[in-house]
C-alpha positions as CSV (number, residue, x, y, z in Angstrom):
1,M,56.9,17.5,22.7
2,K,56.8,15.1,20.2
3,L,53.2,13.6,22.1
4,A,51.8,17.1,21.7
5,M,52.7,16.8,18.0
6,L,51.2,13.1,17.5
7,G,48.4,14.3,19.6
8,I,47.8,17.2,16.8
9,V,48.1,14.8,14.4
10,L,45.4,12.3,15.2
11,L,42.7,14.8,15.7
12,A,43.6,16.4,12.9
13,G,43.5,12.9,11.1
14,V,39.7,12.3,12.7
15,G,38.3,14.7,12.3
16,A,39.2,14.5,8.4
17,A,37.4,11.2,8.6
18,S,34.7,11.6,10.0
19,A,33.8,15.1,7.3
20,T,34.3,12.3,5.0
21,T,31.5,10.2,2.9
22,T,30.7,7.7,0.9
23,T,28.4,8.1,-2.1
24,T,27.3,6.6,-4.8
25,P,24.6,7.3,-7.3
26,S,20.9,6.9,-5.5
27,P,19.2,4.5,-8.1
28,Y,15.8,6.8,-6.9
29,T,17.0,10.4,-8.3
30,G,20.2,9.1,-10.7
31,K,22.1,12.4,-9.1
32,M,24.7,11.6,-6.6
33,G,24.2,10.8,-2.9
34,P,24.4,9.3,0.4
35,A,25.8,5.8,-0.2
36,L,23.2,5.1,2.6
37,T,19.5,6.0,0.9
38,N,16.2,6.6,1.9
39,P,14.5,3.3,1.5
40,P,11.1,4.0,-1.2
41,P,7.8,5.6,-1.5
42,A,5.8,2.7,-0.4
43,G,3.2,3.0,-3.0
44,A,6.8,2.0,-5.1
45,A,7.6,-0.8,-2.7
46,S,5.1,-2.4,-3.1
47,S,4.2,-2.0,-6.8
48,A,7.3,-3.4,-7.2
49,S,6.7,-6.3,-5.1
50,D,3.2,-6.7,-5.8
51,D,2.0,-10.3,-6.2
52,S,-1.3,-10.2,-6.3
53,S,-1.7,-11.9,-9.7
54,G,0.3,-15.4,-7.8
55,M,-1.3,-18.7,-7.4
56,R,-3.6,-19.1,-4.6
57,R,-5.8,-22.1,-2.7
58,G,-8.6,-22.8,-1.1
59,T,-11.7,-24.3,-0.8
60,V,-15.0,-22.7,-2.8
61,E,-17.6,-22.1,0.2
62,Q,-20.5,-20.3,-2.3
63,V,-20.4,-19.9,-6.4
64,S,-23.0,-17.9,-8.7
65,V,-22.0,-17.4,-12.0
66,A,-25.4,-15.2,-12.2
67,A,-23.5,-12.6,-10.0
68,N,-20.1,-13.6,-11.5
69,T,-19.2,-14.4,-7.9
70,L,-17.6,-17.2,-5.6
71,H,-16.5,-17.4,-2.1
72,V,-13.6,-18.8,-0.7
73,Y,-11.7,-18.2,2.6
74,G,-14.7,-16.0,3.4
75,Q,-13.4,-13.5,0.6
76,R,-15.9,-12.6,-2.6
77,L,-14.2,-13.1,-5.5
78,N,-15.4,-11.4,-9.0
79,F,-14.7,-13.5,-12.5
80,D,-15.8,-12.2,-15.6
81,A,-17.8,-15.3,-17.4
82,R,-16.7,-14.5,-21.4
83,R,-12.8,-14.1,-19.7
84,V,-12.1,-16.9,-16.8
85,K,-10.2,-19.7,-17.9
86,V,-10.9,-22.9,-16.0
87,F,-9.3,-25.7,-15.9
88,G,-11.2,-29.6,-14.5
89,Q,-9.1,-32.3,-12.4
90,D,-8.5,-33.7,-15.5
91,G,-6.1,-30.6,-16.8
92,K,-8.3,-30.5,-19.6
93,P,-10.3,-26.5,-20.3
94,A,-13.7,-26.9,-18.4
95,S,-17.1,-24.6,-17.8
96,I,-17.0,-22.2,-15.0
97,H,-20.5,-24.3,-14.1
98,A,-17.6,-27.2,-13.4
99,V,-17.0,-25.0,-10.3
100,Q,-19.1,-26.7,-7.0
101,A,-19.8,-25.4,-3.6
102,G,-17.0,-27.8,-1.5
103,A,-14.8,-27.5,-4.5
104,R,-10.6,-27.6,-4.4
105,V,-9.3,-24.9,-6.6
106,R,-6.1,-23.2,-7.3
107,F,-6.8,-20.2,-9.3
108,T,-5.0,-16.6,-9.9
109,M,-6.0,-13.0,-10.0
110,D,-6.4,-11.3,-13.2
111,P,-3.3,-8.7,-13.0
112,S,-5.4,-5.7,-15.0
113,D,-7.7,-5.1,-12.0
114,P,-6.9,-3.1,-9.9
115,S,-8.6,-4.4,-6.9
116,H,-7.4,-7.8,-6.9
117,K,-10.3,-9.7,-6.7
118,R,-11.0,-10.5,-10.3
119,V,-10.2,-14.0,-11.0
120,A,-8.3,-14.7,-13.7
121,V,-7.7,-18.8,-14.5
122,I,-9.2,-21.6,-12.0
123,Y,-8.0,-25.1,-11.8
124,I,-10.2,-27.0,-10.7
125,D,-8.4,-30.2,-7.5
């Protein structure tokens, strides 16, 4: 009898425990939801972790000031000759004409460019 009663109590406890879930406010909706939520949509995650304007480095393969383009690692990058900031090896401001094919450079992309192909700052190494 005691063994049967213990079995019933254990089954009732297990049933109640499996029906209980912990809830926390969801960071995406502000509503209460399960503790484990689905990840944010792909677009939201990529825009939050976008490092497109971070520092890059490479060797200039080709540069055309007339066409406002330069090639680094086979990628054609654009620049606005009036807005791009160029710094020479001495760290002082320089002209875009100082960037020559074969030059080792570090550069950042313009974060306001939706295609992330426009260079904002170039450092000549």
